[in-house]
N, C-alpha and C positions, 0 to 999 in steps of 0.2 A: 182477524188475524188473534190469537191466543199469547199472552202472555205469561214470558216464566214470573216464576211466586219465588225469589227467591227469600232467604231469613235476611231477615234485617241483624245491625250490631247488639251485640249483648250488653244489657247495662253491667256486668260481673265477669269477669271471667266463671266459667263452668268448669268443674272441678271432677277429675273422672269419676272420681267415690263420692257419690252428695252423704251421705254419711258420715265421711271424712269434715272434722272442724274446719273453721276458715284457716289460711296460711296466716302463721305466728311470721316469721324475718321472712327479707326481700327475697332470699334462696326459697324458698319454702311456695311465694308467689307465684315466680319465674316457672319454677318446676308445676305446679300447677297448672299453669296454663301451655307449657312445650315441654314438661318434663319423660314421654319417653321415648324409644329408639325411632318408632318409624316417624314420627314428627319431625324431629332432629334429621335423623335425613331428608323426607322432602324437603324441607327452608335447605338445607345446602345442597339441594338439586333443584330449587326454583332460584337461589342464587346466580347462574348462568344467565337465567332470563325466564317468561314465562313460558310454560310446558303445558299439554292438554295431558288427558288421564293417560293414554295408552304411551305418550314417551315417560311420563312418572311411572309408570309399571314398570316401565324396562328403567330408566336409570337408576330405583332401589329394585335393588335382587333384592327378589325375595318372599316381598310384599305380596300380601293375598290382593284380590280385587276388592273385596268388600268389605278388609281394614284402610285402606287406599281411600276407599269413595270416604270412609268417618272419619279418617284423621283429617280428611282435607273439607270436609263439611265445621271438624272440630275448629281445624286452625281458622276457620273462613268465621268463626262465633268469637273468635279469641280475636279476632279485628289484624291477625299477622298472613294473611294469603287473604284473596280477592279473585273470586269466580267472573267469567265476563263470559257470558252467552258469547259461543261463534254461531252454535245450530239452534234453531228454534225444536223441527222435530227431524227425529228424538232431539230433544234436548243438550246441549255438551257445555262444554264448558274449556276457557284457556282458564289456567292457572297462576295468579306470582301472586310475590312477597309487595304489601303495604310497606309503607314509611316503615311503620313499626315493624314488621316482618323481616328488614333490613339490615335491621340497626341489631341485628342479630348475629352479624355476620364476623367480628371480632370474635367473639364470642365462642362462636362454633370454631372460628381458626385458633384460640387457644383452648380448645377441649379435640382437637383435632392433634396438636401441639402439641401439649401431655399425653395423646395414647400414645402418642408417635414413637415419644422417651421411652414408655414400657411394654413397644413392641419390636420384635426382633423384625419384621417384613414393615413398617412403616418407615417413611424419612419423615424428618425434621421440617417447617417452613424454613426457605432460605432469599438470604438475600435477591433479587434478579440481576445483579453487578456483578458481583462478590463471591456467590455462592454459600457465604456463613450461612450457621444455620444463628436463625433471630431468636434474639429472646423479648420475651413480656413485660412491661416495666405499669406500672401507674403514675401516673401522671398528674398532677397539680396544676393547672391552668392560673390558679392567685400568682403563687409561686414561683410557677416556672421552675420546675426541678422535677425530678423524679424520685419515688419514696421505698427507699430499701428494707429488709423485710421484720427488720426491729419495728421503727415507724408505721410501719404498716397493720405491727401486729392492733394499734388500737384504732385504727378506723372509726367509723359507726355509720348508720343509716340514719340521718335525721329526716 
């Protein structure tokens, strides 16, 4: 029986354009790993649970099969997605988010909320119990309080 050879995790993130200099800020580093439309939509689709290639193709409207395959390989290399074989001949996989990929759920919710406020067709996130639109806030667990905008301007990455 022949084993499927899966690429191992990369030692560092793989930039889309290898000619670009390394990311200089935390946001640039994040965008280098998952900063394109298709990657974010695939991550959103996988938040519902593991899916096969065809299911992802249906869930992410408009993505070409070659782009879907490339983004899945890339996200696997970035340790955001895990491919688990379910068929050896032909090789077929189920794709799921890793723990690192699941950490993006909050970021995607915030980005979707921001997008809904600038769209006439999208609804903001709402509290399930009362229906009130939700507000995102920065929270300091040490001080046990949220930060308002003037104080948030002084944030720094250490």
